[in-house]
C-alpha positions as CSV (number, residue, x, y, z in Angstrom):
1,M,0.1,-0.1,0.3
2,A,1.3,3.5,-0.9
3,N,2.2,6.0,1.6
4,K,-0.2,9.0,1.7
5,R,1.9,12.2,1.4
6,S,0.7,15.5,2.8
7,R,1.2,18.2,-0.3
8,R,0.7,22.0,1.3
9,R,0.0,24.2,-1.6
10,A,2.5,27.6,-1.6
11,R,0.6,30.4,-0.9
12,I,2.0,34.1,-0.4
13,I,-0.2,35.9,2.2
14,V,-0.5,39.5,0.9
15,P,-2.1,42.2,3.1
16,K,-5.3,44.0,2.2
17,P,-5.2,47.1,3.6
18,D,-8.4,48.9,4.1
19,I,-8.2,51.9,1.4
20,V,-11.1,53.4,2.6
21,A,-10.2,53.8,6.1
22,P,-7.8,56.9,7.2
23,P,-3.9,56.4,8.1
24,G,-3.7,55.5,11.9
25,N,-7.5,53.9,12.2
26,I,-7.6,50.6,14.2
27,A,-9.9,48.0,12.3
28,P,-8.6,44.2,13.6
29,P,-9.7,41.6,11.5
30,Q,-12.9,40.3,11.9
31,D,-11.6,36.6,12.7
32,S,-8.7,37.5,15.5
33,V,-8.7,36.5,19.3
34,T,-10.3,38.7,21.9
35,P,-7.2,40.1,23.6
36,K,-6.0,38.3,27.1
37,M,-3.6,40.8,29.1
38,S,-0.7,39.5,31.7
39,V,1.6,41.8,33.6
40,I,4.7,41.5,35.1
41,T,6.3,44.3,37.2
42,Y,9.8,43.9,38.5
43,G,13.1,45.5,39.5
44,P,16.4,44.4,41.4
45,D,14.5,42.4,44.5
46,R,11.0,42.4,43.3
47,I,8.8,40.8,40.9
48,E,4.8,40.4,40.7
49,E,2.9,38.6,38.0
50,R,-1.2,39.0,37.7
51,N,-3.7,39.1,35.0
52,I,-5.6,42.1,34.4
53,E,-9.0,42.7,32.6
54,S,-8.9,46.6,31.4
55,I,-6.1,49.0,30.4
56,A,-7.2,51.3,33.1
57,A,-5.1,48.9,35.6
58,L,-2.2,49.4,34.4
59,K,-2.1,53.0,35.6
60,E,-1.2,52.1,39.3
61,L,1.6,49.7,37.9
62,R,3.8,51.8,36.0
63,A,5.5,53.1,38.9
64,Q,6.3,49.8,40.2
65,G,9.4,49.5,38.5
66,V,10.2,47.9,34.9
67,L,6.5,47.2,33.4
68,W,6.2,44.2,30.9
69,L,2.4,43.9,29.3
70,D,1.8,40.9,27.2
71,I,-1.2,41.0,25.2
72,E,-2.6,38.0,23.1
73,G,-4.9,38.7,20.3
74,V,-5.8,41.7,18.7
75,G,-9.8,41.3,18.2
76,D,-10.4,44.3,20.2
77,A,-10.0,47.9,18.9
78,K,-10.8,49.6,22.2
79,T,-8.1,48.3,24.2
80,F,-5.5,49.4,22.0
81,N,-7.1,52.8,21.7
82,E,-7.0,52.8,25.5
83,L,-3.4,51.4,24.9
84,G,-2.5,54.3,22.9
85,D,-3.3,56.8,24.9
86,L,-2.1,55.9,28.2
87,F,1.5,55.3,26.8
88,G,1.1,57.7,24.0
89,L,2.0,55.3,21.0
90,H,1.9,56.3,17.5
91,S,-1.7,55.6,16.0
92,L,0.7,54.2,13.1
93,A,2.2,51.7,14.7
94,L,-1.4,50.6,16.6
95,E,-2.2,50.1,13.2
96,D,0.2,47.7,12.0
97,V,-0.2,46.0,15.3
98,V,-3.5,44.8,13.9
99,N,-3.0,44.8,10.6
100,L,-1.0,41.0,10.6
101,H,1.4,39.4,8.2
102,Q,3.7,42.6,8.5
103,R,7.0,42.3,7.2
104,P,9.8,42.4,10.4
105,K,10.8,46.2,11.0
106,A,11.7,48.7,13.6
107,E,10.2,52.3,14.2
108,D,11.8,55.0,16.2
109,Y,9.4,57.2,17.4
110,D,10.3,60.0,19.9
111,D,9.6,58.5,23.7
112,H,9.3,55.1,22.3
113,A,10.5,52.4,19.5
114,F,8.1,49.7,18.1
115,V,9.2,46.5,16.0
116,V,7.5,43.9,14.4
117,L,8.8,40.3,14.0
118,Q,7.3,36.8,13.1
119,M,7.6,34.1,15.6
120,P,7.7,30.5,14.5
121,T,5.0,28.3,15.4
122,S,6.4,25.2,14.4
123,N,9.3,23.1,14.2
124,D,8.7,21.6,10.8
125,T,7.0,24.6,8.7
126,A,7.4,28.3,8.5
127,S,4.2,28.9,10.1
128,M,4.1,32.2,11.6
129,E,2.4,34.7,13.8
130,Q,2.9,38.4,14.2
131,I,4.5,39.2,17.3
132,S,4.6,43.5,18.2
133,L,7.1,45.0,20.4
134,F,6.6,48.7,22.0
135,F,9.5,49.7,24.6
136,G,10.2,52.7,26.0
137,A,11.9,54.2,29.0
138,D,10.6,51.6,31.7
139,Y,7.6,49.4,30.0
140,V,7.6,47.1,27.1
141,I,4.3,45.4,25.1
142,T,4.1,42.5,23.2
143,V,1.3,41.9,21.4
144,Q,0.6,38.5,19.8
145,E,-2.1,37.0,17.3
146,G,-3.0,34.8,20.6
147,L,-3.6,31.8,18.4
148,L,-0.6,29.2,19.3
149,G,1.3,30.6,22.6
150,D,4.3,31.6,22.1
151,C,8.3,31.3,22.7
152,L,8.3,33.7,25.7
153,D,8.8,31.4,28.6
154,P,12.2,31.5,29.0
155,V,12.2,35.4,29.0
156,R,10.0,34.6,31.9
157,L,11.7,32.1,33.6
158,R,14.9,34.2,33.9
159,L,12.7,37.2,35.1
160,R,11.7,34.6,37.9
161,A,14.6,33.0,38.8
162,A,16.5,36.6,39.1
163,K,19.7,35.1,37.5
164,G,21.9,37.3,35.2
165,K,21.7,40.6,34.3
166,I,18.1,40.8,33.1
167,R,16.5,42.0,36.5
168,Q,18.9,44.6,36.9
169,R,19.0,46.2,33.7
170,G,16.3,49.0,31.9
171,A,13.4,48.0,29.7
172,D,15.3,48.0,26.7
173,Y,17.0,45.0,28.0
174,L,14.1,43.1,28.3
175,A,12.6,44.1,24.8
176,Y,16.3,42.7,23.8
177,A,15.9,39.4,25.5
178,I,12.6,39.2,24.1
179,M,13.7,39.7,20.2
180,D,16.5,37.5,21.0
181,A,14.0,34.2,22.5
182,I,12.3,35.0,19.0
183,I,15.2,34.6,16.8
184,D,16.5,31.9,18.8
185,R,13.2,30.1,18.0
186,F,14.3,29.8,14.3
187,F,17.2,27.4,15.4
188,P,15.0,24.0,15.9
189,L,12.7,25.0,12.7
190,V,15.8,25.4,10.6
191,E,17.2,22.1,11.9
192,Q,14.4,20.0,11.4
193,L,14.3,21.6,7.8
194,N,18.1,20.8,7.1
195,L,17.2,16.9,8.6
196,K,13.8,16.9,6.0
197,I,16.3,17.5,3.1
198,E,18.1,15.0,4.3
199,Q,15.5,12.4,4.1
200,L,14.0,13.8,0.6
201,E,17.9,13.1,-0.8
202,D,17.8,9.5,0.1
203,Q,14.4,9.2,-1.1
204,V,15.2,10.9,-4.0
205,V,18.0,8.4,-4.6
206,S,15.8,5.5,-3.9
207,R,13.7,6.6,-6.6
208,D,11.0,7.5,-4.2
209,S,9.1,10.6,-5.8
210,H,8.5,13.2,-2.8
211,V,8.2,16.2,-5.6
212,G,5.5,17.8,-3.3
213,E,7.6,17.8,-0.4
214,I,10.3,19.1,-2.0
215,H,8.5,22.0,-3.4
216,A,6.6,23.1,0.0
217,T,9.9,22.6,2.0
218,R,11.8,25.5,-0.8
219,H,8.9,27.7,0.0
220,D,9.4,27.0,3.7
221,L,13.0,28.3,3.3
222,H,12.0,31.2,0.7
223,E,9.7,32.4,3.5
224,I,12.3,31.8,6.5
225,R,14.7,33.7,4.6
226,R,12.1,36.8,3.5
227,V,11.6,37.0,7.5
228,L,14.8,36.3,8.3
229,A,16.2,39.1,6.2
230,S,13.7,41.6,7.4
231,T,14.6,40.9,10.9
232,R,18.3,41.6,10.1
233,E,17.4,44.7,9.3
234,A,15.4,45.9,11.7
235,I,17.8,44.6,14.2
236,G,20.6,46.6,12.3
237,L,18.7,50.0,12.8
238,L,17.9,49.6,16.2
239,M,21.8,48.6,16.4
240,R,22.3,52.1,14.9
241,G,22.2,54.0,18.3
242,E,19.9,56.6,17.2
243,M,17.1,56.1,19.1
244,D,17.2,57.6,22.7
245,V,15.6,54.7,24.5
246,V,18.4,51.7,23.4
247,S,21.2,52.0,25.9
248,E,24.9,51.7,24.9
249,T,24.7,48.5,27.2
250,T,22.1,47.2,25.3
251,L,23.7,48.0,21.8
252,E,26.1,45.4,22.6
253,F,23.7,42.9,23.3
254,L,21.7,43.4,20.2
255,R,24.7,42.9,18.1
256,D,25.0,39.2,19.1
257,C,21.4,38.9,18.3
258,H,22.3,40.4,15.0
259,D,24.9,37.6,14.8
260,H,22.2,35.1,15.6
261,T,20.3,36.2,12.3
262,A,23.0,36.4,10.1
263,Q,24.0,32.9,11.1
264,L,20.6,31.9,10.5
265,L,20.4,33.4,7.3
266,D,23.7,31.6,6.0
267,V,22.4,28.6,7.0
268,V,18.9,28.8,5.2
269,E,20.9,29.7,2.3
270,A,22.8,26.4,2.3
271,L,19.7,24.8,2.6
272,R,18.0,26.4,-0.1
273,E,21.0,25.9,-2.5
274,L,20.6,22.2,-1.6
275,I,17.1,22.2,-1.9
276,N,17.6,23.5,-5.7
277,G,20.2,20.9,-6.3
278,L,17.6,18.0,-5.1
279,M,15.1,19.1,-7.5
280,D,17.7,19.1,-10.2
281,L,18.6,15.7,-8.7
282,H,14.8,14.6,-8.9
283,L,14.6,15.9,-12.7
284,A,17.1,14.1,-13.6
285,E,16.2,10.7,-11.9
286,T,13.1,11.2,-13.9
287,S,15.2,11.6,-17.1
288,N,17.2,8.7,-16.2
289,R,13.9,6.4,-15.7
290,M,12.4,7.8,-18.7
291,N,15.2,6.9,-20.5
292,E,15.3,3.2,-19.3
293,V,11.8,2.7,-20.3
294,M,12.5,4.1,-23.3
295,Q,15.4,1.8,-23.7
296,V,13.2,-1.2,-23.1
297,L,10.7,-0.3,-25.5
298,T,13.4,0.5,-28.3
299,I,15.2,-3.5,-27.7
300,I,11.5,-4.7,-27.7
301,A,10.6,-3.0,-31.2
302,T,13.9,-3.5,-32.6
303,I,14.1,-7.4,-32.0
304,F,9.8,-7.3,-33.3
305,I,11.3,-5.5,-36.4
306,P,12.8,-8.6,-38.2
307,L,10.7,-10.8,-36.8
308,G,7.8,-9.0,-38.6
309,F,9.8,-8.9,-41.8
310,L,9.9,-12.7,-41.6
311,A,6.1,-12.8,-41.1
312,G,5.7,-10.6,-43.9
313,L,7.5,-12.5,-45.9
314,Y,6.2,-15.6,-45.7
315,G,3.0,-14.7,-45.5
316,M,3.2,-13.3,-49.2
317,N,0.5,-15.3,-51.2
318,F,2.7,-16.4,-54.5
319,D,1.9,-19.5,-56.5
320,R,3.9,-22.2,-56.2
321,T,2.7,-24.3,-58.9
322,S,3.9,-21.5,-61.7
323,S,7.4,-21.7,-60.4
324,P,9.6,-23.9,-58.7
325,W,11.2,-20.7,-57.0
326,N,8.0,-19.4,-55.9
327,M,8.6,-20.1,-51.7
328,P,9.7,-24.0,-52.1
329,E,9.9,-24.6,-48.2
330,L,6.3,-23.8,-47.8
331,G,6.1,-27.4,-49.0
332,W,8.6,-28.4,-47.0
333,A,7.6,-30.7,-43.8
334,F,10.0,-29.2,-41.9
335,G,9.0,-25.4,-43.2
336,Y,7.0,-24.1,-40.2
337,P,9.5,-25.4,-37.3
338,F,12.1,-23.9,-39.6
339,A,10.3,-20.2,-39.6
340,L,9.9,-20.4,-35.9
341,L,13.7,-21.2,-35.6
342,L,14.4,-18.4,-37.8
343,M,12.7,-16.3,-35.6
344,L,13.9,-17.3,-32.3
345,A,17.5,-17.3,-33.5
346,T,17.4,-13.9,-34.7
347,S,15.5,-12.8,-31.5
348,V,18.7,-14.7,-29.6
349,G,20.9,-13.0,-31.9
350,F,19.7,-9.3,-31.2
351,L,19.5,-10.3,-27.2
352,L,23.1,-11.7,-27.5
353,Y,24.5,-8.7,-29.4
354,F,22.6,-6.2,-27.2
355,H,23.8,-7.7,-23.9
356,H,27.6,-7.2,-25.7
357,R,27.2,-3.7,-26.1
358,G,26.3,-3.5,-22.7
359,W,22.6,-2.1,-23.5
360,L,21.0,-4.8,-20.8
361,G,21.5,-4.8,-17.2
362,K,23.8,-2.6,-15.2
363,R,26.6,-3.4,-17.2
364,P,28.2,0.0,-18.9
365,P,27.7,0.7,-22.7
366,K,30.7,-0.4,-24.8
367,R,32.2,2.4,-27.4
């Protein structure tokens, strides 16, 4: 029984902006998730976590050290309007938060920075969720689509454990830690795609066709490369040192983040070359199989050409009584066995010749 193979159609999601609404209009998609909000406030010697129901609850929390507000879901315009009023967030940035499938980027506003990243949600496909990040002098705000969770638990664990520098640093360092966790999430995805390409290579060599999976993997690598290239550009903008909310100390750590992105891009480029070579190998194997089929058909046709000639020769209706030369062997007692033996000898002769030339089996052909 043949194995069933899942085939995914490569599809590029094109953002569809509302051409009627004015710039800065916050209009979440109709199928988006209702926001759920959690807050972490911390300092060098304290940390507090809580869930909140409204933005108004943040007013009294802003004075308790560095504040990290995590919002899962973008389905309520009122929430983001109130968020913008409380933190002074730019309306164009808030519009990008709810308009999903944005390319990774970084933007500098007077008293805060805005970063959009794409976060992998799977280890074997290029399935992404948008995560938007605001950070200012004493706060970090992350906004997720809220569909499949996130990869920020390592950052939360570091805050709870009070290990390292994260509790001693400001909001910009927390923003770096979040971005670094998102970028590190690409490593297992790229590693899994590497293993998949190795398996596909073995299957192609063993003549087990997986052209659908090859196309899907090539599409995944193209999507990952696009996201990582934009992410590197966004981090490069943060590294220029032109944003007041990014300290000189955090710039050093952003360089490490930039290096990770460049490393991932190098690996993805190498994998893209491998998958393109794998497609060429698949086409070559397909061509070889076609050539083998044509070779068998050609040998069969070549053998039957003289047999058809002999059958046609002895099928001619000459009158033997009008001339002794009109096929005298037709009256011979062994005429029919002779014709069969002649056909058999011709066929065997051709097969021996083909074998001698190396056109049968795995022997290399003689020149």
